[in-house]
Every structure is written in C-alpha cells, then in structure tokens.
TIROSE-296494 format. One record per residue (C-alpha): residue in one letter; x, y, z. Coordinates in steps of 0.25 Angstrom, whole numbers, padded with zeros to 4 digits, always signed. Example, Ala and Ser with C-alpha at 12.3 -4.5 7.8 and 13.67 -1.06 7.14 Angstrom:
a+0049-0018+0031s+0055-0004+0029
This chain:
x+0133+0044+0244x+0139+0033+0235x+0153+0029+0235x+0157+0036+0222x+0150+0049+0227x+0159+0048+0240x+0171+0046+0231x+0168+0058+0223x+0165+0067+0235x+0179+0063+0241x+0185+0066+0227x+0179+0080+0227x+0185+0083+0240x+0199+0079+0236x+0199+0083+0222x+0206+0096+0223x+0219+0090+0228x+0219+0077+0220x+0223+0074+0206x+0215+0065+0197x+0225+0054+0199x+0224+0055+0214x+0208+0054+0213x+0209+0042+0205x+0218+0035+0215x+0209+0040+0226x+0197+0034+0220x+0204+0021+0217x+0208+0020+0232x+0194+0023+0237x+0186+0014+0229x+0196+0004+0224x+0191+0005+0210x+0196+0013+0198x+0187+0024+0193x+0187+0032+0180x+0187+0047+0183x+0180+0057+0174x+0183+0072+0176x+0181+0085+0170x+0188+0098+0173x+0179+0110+0176x+0190+0121+0179x+0197+0115+0191x+0186+0106+0196x+0186+0091+0192x+0173+0083+0192x+0175+0068+0194x+0166+0057+0189x+0169+0043+0194x+0165+0030+0187x+0168+0016+0191x+0172+0011+0178x+0187+0007+0178x+0190+0009+0163x+0184+0022+0157x+0190+0032+0147x+0193+0043+0157x+0193+0058+0152x+0207+0060+0156x+0214+0073+0159x+0222+0071+0147x+0210+0071+0138x+0204+0083+0145x+0217+0091+0144x+0217+0087+0129x+0203+0093+0128x+0207+0106+0135x+0219+0107+0125x+0208+0108+0114x+0201+0119+0121x+0189+0111+0123x+0181+0106+0135x+0176+0092+0135x+0165+0090+0145x+0162+0077+0153x+0148+0077+0158x+0145+0069+0170x+0130+0067+0170x+0124+0058+0181x+0136+0049+0180x+0137+0049+0164x+0149+0056+0158x+0146+0062+0145x+0157+0068+0136x+0153+0082+0129x+0161+0090+0120x+0166+0092+0106x+0175+0082+0098x+0188+0089+0101x+0185+0088+0116x+0179+0075+0117x+0191+0067+0112x+0193+0057+0123x+0181+0048+0121x+0185+0040+0108x+0184+0025+0108x+0188+0015+0097x+0180+0003+0099x+0176-0008+0089x+0181-0001+0077x+0173+0012+0080x+0177+0025+0086x+0168+0029+0098x+0166+0041+0107x+0163+0039+0122x+0151+0048+0125x+0148+0045+0140x+0153+0037+0152x+0141+0031+0159x+0140+0030+0175x+0143+0016+0175x+0156+0018+0167x+0152+0013+0154x+0154+0023+0142x+0145+0027+0131x+0151+0029+0117x+0147+0032+0103x+0153+0029+0089x+0160+0041+0083x+0154+0039+0070x+0140+0035+0065x+0141+0020+0061x+0129+0019+0052x+0116+0028+0048x+0102+0021+0049x+0088+0024+0052x+0083+0024+0066x+0070+0016+0063x+0058+0017+0053x+0048+0018+0064x+0053+0028+0074x+0057+0017+0083x+0064+0019+0097x+0079+0017+0098x+0077+0003+0104x+0069-0001+0091x+0078+0007+0081x+0087+0003+0070x+0098+0011+0077x+0097+0002+0089x+0097-0011+0080x+0109-0006+0072x+0117-0002+0085x+0114-0015+0093x+0116-0024+0081x+0124-0019+0069x+0133-0010+0077x+0135-0018+0090x+0140-0030+0081x+0152-0021+0078x+0157-0019+0092x+0168-0028+0096x+0167-0035+0110x+0156-0026+0114x+0151-0035+0124x+0163-0032+0133x+0164-0017+0129x+0150-0012+0127x+0139-0011+0137x+0128-0020+0133x+0113-0016+0134x+0117-0002+0137x+0106+0008+0140x+0103+0019+0129x+0094+0030+0132x+0085+0032+0120x+0075+0041+0128x+0067+0051+0119x+0073+0065+0120x+0068+0076+0111x+0074+0088+0117x+0083+0096+0108x+0093+0096+0120x+0092+0082+0125x+0089+0080+0140x+0095+0068+0147x+0086+0056+0145x+0080+0049+0157x+0086+0036+0162x+0074+0032+0170x+0062+0023+0165x+0058+0034+0156x+0071+0032+0148x+0071+0024+0135x+0083+0015+0137x+0087+0006+0126x+0097-0005+0129x+0108-0009+0119x+0123-0012+0117x+0124+0000+0107x+0116+0013+0106x+0119+0027+0103x+0118+0040+0110x+0105+0047+0114x+0102+0062+0113x+0107+0066+0127x+0120+0059+0126x+0123+0065+0112x+0119+0079+0118x+0129+0076+0130x+0141+0076+0119x+0139+0091+0116x+0131+0097+0126x+0142+0106+0132x+0147+0111+0119x+0135+0119+0115x+0135+0113+0101x+0131+0099+0097x+0140+0101+0084x+0153+0100+0092x+0149+0088+0101x+0159+0076+0100x+0148+0067+0095x+0144+0075+0083x+0149+0067+0071x+0143+0076+0060x+0132+0065+0056x+0118+0062+0060x+0117+0050+0070x+0106+0044+0078x+0104+0046+0093x+0095+0036+0101x+0086+0046+0107x+0072+0048+0101x+0066+0062+0099x+0052+0065+0102x+0043+0061+0090x+0049+0052+0079x+0063+0056+0079x+0076+0052+0085x+0087+0060+0090x+0100+0061+0082x+0113+0069+0080x+0113+0077+0066x+0126+0080+0058x+0128+0093+0066x+0128+0086+0079x+0115+0091+0083x+0106+0082+0092x+0093+0082+0083x+0080+0080+0089x+0070+0083+0078x+0075+0075+0067x+0079+0060+0066x+0067+0052+0060x+0070+0037+0064x+0063+0033+0050x+0070+0043+0041x+0083+0046+0046x+0095+0037+0046x+0106+0043+0055x+0120+0038+0059x+0121+0029+0071x+0132+0031+0082x+0133+0018+0091x+0135+0020+0106x+0140+0010+0116x+0143+0010+0131x+0157+0004+0134x+0157-0005+0147x+0164+0002+0159x+0175-0009+0160x+0181-0007+0147x+0195-0002+0145x+0199+0009+0136x+0212+0012+0130x+0217+0025+0122x+0214+0040+0124x+0200+0041+0119x+0204+0051+0108x+0200+0049+0094x+0214+0047+0090x+0216+0037+0101x+0202+0032+0106x+0200+0023+0117x+0200+0008+0113x+0192-0002+0122x+0199-0014+0128x+0191-0026+0122x+0189-0020+0108x+0195-0028+0096x+0210-0026+0095x+0215-0018+0083x+0217-0027+0071x+0231-0031+0068x+0238-0034+0054x+0234-0047+0049x+0221-0048+0056x+0209-0050+0046x+0201-0037+0044x+0188-0045+0046x+0191-0046+0061x+0190-0031+0063x+0179-0022+0068x+0168-0014+0062x+0172+0000+0061x+0187-0002+0060x+0194+0006+0049x+0201-0001+0037x+0210+0005+0027x+0209-0002+0013x+0219+0004+0003x+0219+0017+0011x+0204+0019+0012x+0198+0017+0026x+0186+0009+0029x+0178+0004+0041x+0175-0010+0044x+0160-0012+0043x+0160-0026+0047x+0164-0041+0044x+0155-0047+0033x+0150-0061+0033x+0161-0066+0023x+0172-0060+0033x+0175-0048+0024x+0176-0035+0031x+0167-0024+0026x+0172-0010+0026x+0166+0004+0023x+0174+0016+0019x+0177+0026+0030x+0177+0037+0019x+0170+0041+0007x+0175+0037-0007x+0183+0049-0012x+0189+0053-0025x+0203+0056-0028x+0202+0070-0023x+0197+0065-0009x+0183+0070-0012x+0171+0060-0009x+0167+0053-0021x+0152+0054-0025x+0145+0044-0034x+0131+0039-0037x+0126+0027-0029x+0124+0019-0042x+0115+0017-0054x+0104+0013-0044x+0102+0009-0029x+0108-0005-0030x+0123-0005-0026x+0132-0012-0036x+0124-0012-0048x+0130+0000-0055x+0139-0002-0066x+0149+0007-0073x+0142+0017-0082x+0144+0030-0090x+0147+0037-0077x+0159+0028-0074x+0159+0025-0059x+0147+0034-0056x+0141+0024-0046x+0147+0020-0033x+0144+0005-0034x+0152+0004-0047x+0163+0014-0043x+0166+0007-0030x+0167-0007-0035x+0175-0004-0047x+0183+0009-0048x+0184+0012-0033x+0188-0002-0027x+0198-0004-0038x+0204+0010-0035x+0203+0011-0020x+0206-0004-0016x+0215-0009-0028x+0217-0022-0021x+0202-0024-0019x+0201-0038-0025x+0211-0043-0014x+0204-0035-0002x+0189-0034-0005x+0178-0044-0005x+0164-0041-0011x+0154-0037+0000x+0139-0039+0001x+0132-0026+0002x+0118-0026+0006x+0108-0017-0001x+0095-0019+0007x+0085-0008+0006x+0084+0002+0017x+0072+0011+0016x+0067+0017+0030x+0070+0003+0036x+0081-0003+0045x+0095-0002+0041x+0095-0018+0042x+0088-0018+0028x+0100-0014+0022x+0106-0028+0025x+0095-0037+0030x+0084-0043+0021x+0073-0039+0030x+0069-0027+0039x+0069-0036+0051x+0076-0027+0061x+0077-0039+0071x+0088-0045+0063x+0102-0039+0064x+0109-0035+0051x+0120-0046+0054x+0110-0057+0055x+0098-0053+0046x+0096-0059+0032x+0103-0050+0022x+0096-0043+0011x+0098-0049-0003x+0100-0035-0008x+0115-0035-0009x+0127-0032-0017x+0141-0039-0017x+0153-0031-0021x+0166-0025-0017x+0162-0011-0013x+0149-0006-0007x+0143+0004+0002x+0138+0004+0017x+0123+0001+0019x+0114+0007+0029x+0116+0002+0043x+0130-0003+0040x+0142+0000+0049x+0149+0013+0044x+0138+0017+0034x+0137+0031+0041x+0144+0043+0037x+0158+0044+0043x+0168+0055+0045x+0167+0069+0050x+0152+0072+0048x+0142+0078+0039x+0151+0089+0034x+0161+0080+0028x+0152+0069+0023x+0146+0064+0010x+0134+0057+0007x+0137+0042+0005x+0129+0031-0001x+0125+0018+0006x+0122+0005-0001x+0108+0004+0005x+0096+0007-0004x+0083+0014-0001x+0069+0011-0007x+0068+0026-0011x+0069+0025-0027x+0074+0040-0027x+0085+0038-0017x+0087+0023-0016x+0101+0023-0009x+0104+0027+0005x+0116+0037+0008x+0122+0043+0021x+0121+0058+0021x+0132+0067+0025x+0125+0069+0038x+0126+0054+0041x+0111+0050+0039x+0107+0040+0029x+0098+0045+0018x+0093+0041+0004x+0092+0055-0003x+0100+0052-0015x+0098+0045-0029x+0108+0034-0032x+0114+0044-0043x+0117+0054-0031x+0132+0055-0029x+0136+0051-0014x+0149+0046-0008x+0151+0032-0002x+0159+0024+0008x+0162+0011+0001x+0161-0003+0008x+0171-0014+0005x+0173-0028+0010x+0187-0033+0014x+0190-0048+0011x+0191-0057+0023x+0206-0059+0021x+0209-0044+0023x+0218-0042+0035x+0223-0030+0043x+0236-0024+0038x+0238-0013+0048x+0230-0002+0055x+0221-0002+0068x+0207+0000+0062x+0205+0014+0066x+0201+0026+0057x+0215+0032+0058x+0222+0018+0057x+0213+0009+0049x+0217-0006+0046x+0224-0008+0033x+0222-0022+0026x+0228-0032+0018x+0225-0046+0012x+0238-0053+0016
C-alpha cells in the first residue's frame, strides 16, 4: 500500500468526527506537504481525492453551496485519478479562468496536478485537412501550435509543453474511454483540443448533451477521428456527432485547449464574473500604456463600440475585429451585399447608394461610428489569398507550403490596403461569437474562393465556414480596423465587461 493510500485509509476512519479544516491540518502534519482537497457530498458521505499539487483551484464548500442554492447538482467525477467536471452551465460556475486575453473553462484535473482547460469560444473556423489526414498532420494541429500558441503570454512558465493529446479513433455513438497503452494514438503538442470522451464527460450525468456546460451553440472540431473518413465534432445543438465531419469539406470552429502546470498560482473565485487569474500572466494595462503592448483577445472600446485585439501588425499598429455585428439605428443586424465582385475594396458608390460593404464601411460607417478616425486609425493591409479546399495559410501566404508558419511565410501579393476590412479564414476571432446559433447571423469573410458562383467565404449561423452565397447575397459583418501605434490606454481592464478605452494623447 502506497503512502497516499495509507493516508486516505486513516482519513476514512476519522472522517465522521473531523471537519474539513482539521483534515487539512492532519494531512499537513503527517506528510509535511500541502495537499489540495477535492470532495463531493453524496447525502452525508464525503469522498476525498488527494493531489500533491500545492496550488490548485479547489472546488470549495462555498461554490458547492452556491450550486445547491441554484437547485442544481454539479458532479465531480474521479476516474483513475483524473477529475472531470460534469454538469450544466448554471452548476459549473467555478471553473472560469482569464488567461492571456481569453476566457477559459477548466475541464479536468489530471493525476499529476496539472489542469486541462479549453477556451469558452471558438477562436477561428477552418478545414481539418484536404486529404483526411490524422490529427498530427492536420491543419488544426498546425493552427493550434503555430498561430494560436504565439498569442499565449509567458506560456513557457504556465503551460505544459509537449503535453499528450489522446487522438485515438473512437466511432461509438457514446464514446468509450480511449486506451492509454501502446495501442493509443498520442500526439504531443503545447496546444490541443478535447477528444470525444473528454467532451462526453462534460454532460454524461445530465442525460442531455444540450445542457452541458461546454455546449456553445456552434460547430467545433474535436481531435478524435471517426471510423472511415470523418472526424468527431460537436454540432450547434451540443450533440457529439460521429457520422458527419468530412476533413476536406467541412470547416468547423476550433476551441484551443492547454494544460496548466501544477505549480501555478490562481487568484479569484473561478466564476464568470470573477474568473481565476494566473500569477505570471501579463498584468492589466494601465492608463498611458501603448495599446500595441497588449494581448490578442483583450477587449477594446472605440467610440463605445467593442472590439477584440487580433494582434500587433508589423508596423506596430493594433489590429482589432468587432465583437459584435454592425447594426442599424434600431439595433438590428445590418445586412448588405459583399460587393460588386469578389475583390474587396473595388466597389464604388452606385445607384444603390452604400449597397456594398466595402464602400459603406470605408465611407459612411467609419465617419459615423468613429468620427475621429483620422486621428486614431491607420490603413491596414488585408490579405486576399484564394482558399479553395486548401490550407487556411493560403489566405495570407503566397504558397501552399504548410511547413511555413503564417508569421514567417512570404505573404501573398493579393492584398488591399484601407481603413476598414473584414477577418480572413484562419485569423484570430474570425469565428462566430456570442450566444450561439439561435442568435447569430451569417457574416462575410474577406477571403475568396475559386468557385465562380459563390466566390466569397462566409461564417454560417452554426459557426461553420461555407461559400454558399453569391456576392450579391446580403449578410452581416464584423469589421476590422487598425489603431495607430501612438494610441494609448485611457482606462478599463481589457475584459468583455470592462474593455480598454483609448486616446491619442
């Protein structure tokens, strides 16, 4: 019997007469080491799980009491030393983390004390691969470990490097636990996403996938291949799909996942309104600080419209994409044709007067919504690479060489320079945001397709990228702009509820 097993045996004997605080002191005295205690109440019994990590987000009695007040029953499953959170969104309100400008959800605590978490939103929507490749050879893997990883602050000290991601084929309608022996397909990487079994754990005790806390109302990829030529994914209803998902013809959302190191420190309550923050993450921006020092994902308010930072461009401008659709005076989503053709920026004012997005945004909209645009905005470079069943990298790179990163590749000569553009395929925050399919509107991307009858890509209400529409079809948009390098933070904390405000002075 191991030392920890002996400790647990003793704890069970004294459990009826000891408080949780006394147990903690008892463990400290015996082992001279701090332990994180995870417990769940089943009527009057308490099950104890001990982990040797010093700093972990304990599921406290306060959080459980709060959950019980909501008449719900969050479940904390301990399976072979791995703790999974399972329940609906109202119950699972203790696992939010704000890290590197993005909101995450802790999904599991591993036996070694590391913690797996996944972004609350899909960050982009792309094809898996044109040739039904494995996860290790997929464009998803490349995007996660190249484009997305570059946006994580101080990840070397916060995120487990070369973590194991179990991408074993699982074609069961109700997934079984994947093997962990030599028969398993283990892919190493700093960033990954969930497999089918891990997603199943998030709702399995509810009886319905639609209520699980990881259902965001959009399509998004898992890393589990299905038998045949399909890949498992989650649909807009939250269903764990196992018979659709063609790697070469479906472009679903991507929700990155990482493992936090066991020695990190967390502050906060873990709720959505007060999520955990990580000691070692970039401190909140302060008034007078240049906005181009901030993180991809943080929120910025420009003339009372909220945007998210996409990234810092080569000329030190800060690229932003709107966190909401363009709306009319009544608050309804504004719908317009893409343009007179598939080439962004070529439209001119015509008899329809502002009928096309490219003209409207760069004339009527920018002057109305950002009246001081000449002081605050810089013209940006918007890449118009053709993407037709090929890698998302073709939207920005001059070749389809997937061995190069989008950061270092030679850029396509197909581009447009102007004040207001749109997100491209594969760009940060080019996916649908918000409350899910029922509240969404199709939105245009700036990326073209080779299909002459539907030559421009859009993001559907379910979060999947498609090219079903002619350029004269009316869709909504989320515009992109570039802030000048001299723009500074005036206030705010960079979160959705408290975005940075900006100034020139």
